[in-house]
C-alpha positions as CSV (number, residue, x, y, z in Angstrom):
1,M,-45.0,3.0,9.9
2,R,-44.4,4.0,6.3
3,F,-41.2,5.8,7.3
4,F,-40.1,2.7,9.2
5,F,-40.4,0.4,6.2
6,I,-38.5,2.9,4.0
7,F,-35.7,3.0,6.6
8,I,-35.5,-0.8,6.7
9,L,-35.4,-1.0,2.9
10,I,-32.6,1.5,2.6
11,F,-30.4,-0.2,5.2
12,S,-31.1,-3.7,3.8
13,L,-29.8,-2.8,0.3
14,P,-26.2,-3.4,-0.7
15,N,-24.0,-0.5,0.4
16,T,-23.6,0.9,-3.1
17,W,-24.4,4.5,-2.3
18,A,-21.3,4.9,-0.2
19,R,-18.8,3.6,-2.8
20,P,-17.5,5.0,-6.1
21,S,-18.7,3.6,-9.4
22,E,-15.2,2.3,-10.2
23,R,-13.0,0.2,-8.0
24,I,-9.9,1.9,-9.3
25,E,-9.3,5.5,-10.5
26,I,-6.7,6.2,-13.1
27,Q,-4.5,9.2,-12.2
28,K,-2.2,10.4,-15.0
29,I,1.1,11.8,-13.7
30,T,3.1,12.2,-16.9
31,N,2.5,11.0,-20.5
32,N,3.6,7.5,-19.7
33,V,3.3,7.2,-15.9
34,Y,0.1,6.5,-14.1
35,A,-1.2,5.8,-10.6
36,L,-4.1,3.4,-10.1
37,V,-5.9,4.6,-7.0
38,G,-8.1,2.2,-5.2
39,Q,-10.4,2.8,-2.2
40,R,-8.9,4.0,1.1
41,G,-11.1,1.7,3.1
42,P,-10.8,-2.0,4.0
43,M,-10.6,-5.0,1.7
44,S,-14.1,-6.2,0.6
45,K,-15.9,-8.5,-1.8
46,W,-16.7,-5.5,-3.9
47,N,-13.1,-4.3,-4.4
48,Y,-11.4,-7.8,-4.6
49,G,-8.4,-6.4,-2.7
50,T,-7.8,-3.3,-4.9
51,N,-8.0,-1.0,-1.8
52,A,-4.6,0.5,-2.3
53,T,-2.6,2.5,-4.8
54,F,-0.8,0.7,-7.6
55,G,0.9,2.1,-10.7
56,F,2.2,1.4,-14.2
57,V,4.7,2.9,-16.6
58,V,4.3,2.6,-20.4
59,T,7.7,2.1,-22.1
60,D,8.7,1.5,-25.7
61,D,9.0,-2.3,-25.0
62,G,5.9,-2.7,-22.9
63,V,4.2,-2.0,-19.6
64,V,5.8,-2.1,-16.2
65,V,3.3,-2.7,-13.3
66,I,4.0,-1.6,-9.8
67,D,2.2,-4.0,-7.4
68,T,-0.6,-6.5,-8.3
69,G,-3.4,-6.3,-5.7
70,A,-4.5,-8.8,-3.1
71,S,-6.1,-11.4,-5.4
72,Y,-6.3,-12.8,-8.9
73,L,-9.4,-10.7,-9.6
74,A,-7.7,-7.6,-8.2
75,A,-4.8,-8.1,-10.7
76,K,-7.3,-8.6,-13.5
77,E,-9.0,-5.3,-12.5
78,I,-5.7,-3.5,-12.5
79,H,-5.0,-4.8,-16.0
80,R,-8.4,-3.8,-17.2
81,K,-7.5,-0.2,-16.2
82,I,-4.2,-0.4,-17.9
83,K,-5.8,-1.5,-21.2
84,Q,-7.9,1.7,-21.1
85,I,-4.6,3.5,-21.6
86,T,-2.5,1.2,-23.8
87,D,-2.7,-2.2,-25.6
88,K,1.0,-2.8,-25.0
89,P,1.8,-6.1,-23.1
90,V,2.7,-6.2,-19.5
91,I,6.4,-7.3,-19.5
92,L,7.5,-6.6,-15.9
93,V,5.9,-6.6,-12.5
94,I,7.6,-5.0,-9.4
95,N,6.3,-6.1,-6.0
96,T,7.3,-3.3,-3.5
97,G,6.8,-5.4,-0.4
98,S,5.1,-8.4,1.2
99,E,1.7,-6.9,2.1
100,D,-1.0,-9.0,0.3
101,L,-1.9,-5.9,-1.7
102,R,1.5,-5.8,-3.2
103,W,1.9,-9.3,-4.6
104,L,-1.0,-11.8,-4.3
105,G,-2.2,-10.9,-7.8
106,N,1.1,-12.1,-9.3
107,K,-0.4,-15.3,-10.8
108,Y,-2.6,-13.3,-13.2
109,F,0.3,-11.2,-14.6
110,K,2.6,-14.3,-14.7
111,S,0.0,-16.0,-16.9
112,L,0.5,-13.1,-19.3
113,G,4.2,-13.8,-19.5
114,A,5.4,-11.0,-17.3
115,K,8.7,-11.2,-15.3
116,I,8.4,-10.4,-11.6
117,I,11.0,-8.8,-9.4
118,T,11.1,-7.9,-5.7
119,S,13.6,-7.4,-2.8
120,K,15.2,-10.5,-1.3
121,V,13.7,-9.5,2.1
122,A,10.2,-9.1,0.7
123,F,10.5,-12.4,-1.2
124,D,11.4,-14.3,2.0
125,D,8.6,-12.5,4.0
126,Q,6.0,-13.3,1.2
127,K,6.8,-17.0,1.6
128,K,6.5,-16.7,5.4
129,R,3.1,-14.9,5.2
130,A,1.6,-16.6,2.1
131,S,-0.6,-19.3,3.8
132,N,-2.2,-16.9,6.3
133,L,-2.8,-14.2,3.6
134,I,-4.5,-16.6,1.2
135,N,-6.6,-18.1,4.0
136,R,-7.9,-14.7,5.1
137,L,-9.0,-13.8,1.6
138,D,-12.1,-16.0,2.1
139,E,-12.9,-13.9,5.2
140,Y,-12.5,-10.5,3.5
141,I,-13.7,-11.1,-0.1
142,F,-15.3,-14.5,0.1
143,P,-14.4,-17.7,-1.8
144,K,-16.3,-16.7,-4.9
145,F,-14.0,-13.7,-5.5
146,S,-10.7,-15.1,-4.3
147,V,-10.8,-18.1,-6.7
148,G,-7.6,-18.4,-8.7
149,T,-5.4,-16.6,-6.2
150,S,-2.2,-18.5,-5.2
151,D,1.3,-17.7,-4.1
152,V,3.3,-16.9,-7.2
153,Y,6.7,-15.4,-6.4
154,A,9.2,-13.2,-8.1
155,D,11.6,-14.6,-10.7
156,E,14.4,-12.3,-9.6
157,T,15.3,-10.6,-6.3
158,F,17.9,-8.0,-5.3
159,E,19.6,-7.1,-2.0
160,K,19.8,-3.3,-1.7
161,D,19.8,-1.7,-5.1
162,K,18.8,-2.6,-8.6
163,R,18.9,-0.6,-11.8
164,L,16.8,-1.5,-14.8
165,N,16.4,0.1,-18.2
166,I,13.1,-1.0,-19.8
167,G,12.1,0.4,-23.1
168,G,14.1,3.6,-22.6
169,V,12.9,4.2,-19.0
170,E,15.3,3.9,-16.1
171,F,14.0,2.3,-13.0
172,R,16.0,2.3,-9.7
173,L,14.9,0.0,-6.9
174,H,16.2,0.9,-3.4
175,Y,15.8,-1.1,-0.3
176,T,16.9,0.9,2.8
177,G,15.5,-1.3,5.6
178,P,12.3,-2.5,7.2
179,A,9.3,-0.1,7.3
180,Y,5.6,-1.2,7.5
181,L,6.9,-4.7,6.7
182,P,10.4,-6.1,6.5
183,G,11.0,-5.9,2.7
184,D,9.4,-2.6,1.7
185,F,11.3,-0.6,-0.9
186,I,10.9,2.3,-3.3
187,V,10.9,2.5,-7.1
188,W,12.6,5.6,-8.4
189,L,12.3,7.0,-11.9
190,P,15.1,9.6,-12.0
191,E,14.2,11.2,-15.3
192,P,10.6,12.3,-14.5
193,K,11.6,12.3,-10.8
194,I,8.8,10.1,-9.7
195,V,8.8,7.7,-6.7
196,F,6.5,4.7,-6.2
197,S,6.8,4.3,-2.5
198,G,4.7,1.2,-1.7
199,D,3.8,1.0,1.9
200,I,6.5,3.5,3.0
201,V,4.1,6.3,2.3
202,S,0.4,6.6,2.9
203,T,-1.7,9.7,2.3
204,E,-5.4,10.6,2.8
205,R,-5.7,7.4,4.9
206,M,-4.1,6.8,8.2
207,L,-1.1,4.4,7.7
208,A,-1.3,1.1,9.5
209,I,1.4,-0.1,11.9
210,S,1.8,-3.8,12.4
211,R,3.6,-5.9,15.0
212,D,6.3,-6.4,12.4
213,S,6.7,-2.7,11.6
214,K,10.0,-1.0,12.5
215,T,9.0,2.7,12.8
216,A,12.5,4.0,13.4
217,S,13.8,2.4,10.3
218,W,10.6,3.5,8.5
219,L,11.4,7.1,9.2
220,K,14.9,6.6,7.7
221,S,13.4,5.1,4.6
222,F,11.2,8.2,4.2
223,E,14.3,10.4,4.7
224,Y,16.0,8.6,1.9
225,L,13.0,9.1,-0.3
226,E,12.8,12.8,0.6
227,A,16.5,13.3,-0.3
228,L,15.8,12.3,-3.9
229,K,13.7,15.4,-4.2
230,P,10.9,13.8,-6.2
231,K,8.4,15.9,-8.1
232,H,5.7,13.2,-7.6
233,I,5.1,10.5,-5.1
234,V,2.8,7.5,-5.8
235,P,2.0,6.3,-2.3
236,G,0.9,2.9,-1.2
237,H,-2.5,4.4,-0.3
238,G,-4.0,7.6,-1.6
239,H,-3.6,9.7,-4.7
240,A,-0.2,10.6,-6.2
241,T,1.0,13.7,-4.4
242,N,4.0,15.9,-3.5
243,I,6.6,15.6,-0.8
244,K,4.9,18.1,1.4
245,K,1.7,16.1,1.6
246,A,3.5,12.8,1.9
247,K,5.6,14.1,4.8
248,A,2.6,15.5,6.6
249,D,0.5,12.3,6.4
250,T,3.4,9.8,6.9
251,Y,6.6,11.1,8.4
252,D,5.2,13.7,10.6
253,F,2.5,11.4,11.9
254,L,5.0,8.6,12.6
255,S,7.4,11.0,14.4
256,L,4.6,12.5,16.5
257,L,3.2,9.1,17.4
258,R,6.6,7.8,18.5
259,S,7.3,10.8,20.6
260,S,3.8,10.7,22.1
261,V,4.0,7.1,23.0
262,K,7.6,7.5,24.4
263,D,6.3,10.4,26.6
264,F,3.4,8.2,27.7
265,I,5.8,5.4,28.7
266,N,8.1,7.8,30.6
267,K,5.1,9.1,32.6
268,G,4.4,5.6,33.7
269,G,1.6,4.9,31.2
270,Q,0.6,1.2,30.9
271,I,0.1,-0.6,27.7
272,E,-3.6,-1.2,28.3
273,D,-4.2,2.5,28.5
274,V,-2.3,3.5,25.4
275,S,-5.5,4.1,23.4
276,S,-5.8,7.4,25.4
277,L,-3.4,8.8,22.8
278,K,-6.4,9.5,20.7
279,E,-6.5,12.8,22.5
280,Y,-4.4,15.8,21.6
281,P,-1.7,16.1,20.2
282,L,-2.8,13.4,17.7
283,S,-6.3,14.7,17.2
284,P,-5.2,16.8,14.1
285,Y,-4.9,13.5,12.3
286,E,-8.7,12.9,12.6
287,R,-8.7,14.2,9.0
288,L,-7.3,10.9,7.8
289,I,-9.6,8.0,6.8
290,G,-9.4,5.2,9.4
291,Y,-8.3,7.4,12.3
292,E,-10.7,5.9,14.8
293,M,-10.1,2.4,13.6
294,L,-6.3,2.4,13.4
295,L,-4.9,4.9,15.9
296,G,-5.3,2.8,19.0
297,R,-3.8,-0.2,17.4
298,N,-1.0,1.8,15.9
299,A,-0.2,3.2,19.4
300,L,-0.2,-0.3,20.8
301,H,2.3,-1.6,18.3
302,V,4.6,1.5,18.8
303,Y,4.4,0.9,22.6
304,M,5.6,-2.7,22.2
305,E,8.4,-1.6,19.7
306,L,9.7,1.2,22.0
307,E,9.9,-1.2,24.9
308,W,12.6,-3.1,23.0
309,E,14.6,-0.1,21.6
């Protein structure tokens, strides 16, 4: 009986033992470039929508932030981490796509006077998704923590390529086509050879494929990134890494999933049975966080995509 009450007590407590003490980990890449690594799990009232990887660059003129989190409080938490490194003002925000984690914290940084830039395709897709994304915040992180979040959009957009020189640092923005979502693009720093990939790369955690993903184009976007020969990649999820790790967790997985689903279709496999792809040859990816949760859904979306290719 005593053991029973201890068991009940443990599992009725908040799930603090399974989470890190900080919502975001600071990962230094060079003297002025940092990754901000959030949890690899789902959005929650504890992380405010910081469950992704963001970044910032400290320049002579001020700070450039890459992605702002999925809520006003997420952006505030990102800024709190930045202030642990520098007291320079945030002067520019780059939204690398239209996933909520990439831009719904814009209002906070806009209130600080920062300019915001994104691709034209991402801008249009953000407007299309805004209402649903904001409404679902109450489901994931509850009204108390989503207060203040609203759809604040970029001040400037670009079509395919954009070059910026901010405080002596060159930024090159490249949009090569749809990936996880229609407007995903990379931020390339040619001097230190660092790429901020947004949702084009995911490491440590299984990437998610949505009904709006275009996996063939996604693979081409990765190939463009790889051709730059970056020394460091700051992914959309996971720690900053090298091209070998990024390719293993993203490109190789996407390629194998597409070929596996295509083979499944060619053998007469039906869409309702596509979850059987959890078996070999995809089982090596069990090492990725979210394998059980995401693989079946990913296979389903690829099946529907391949039917139209």
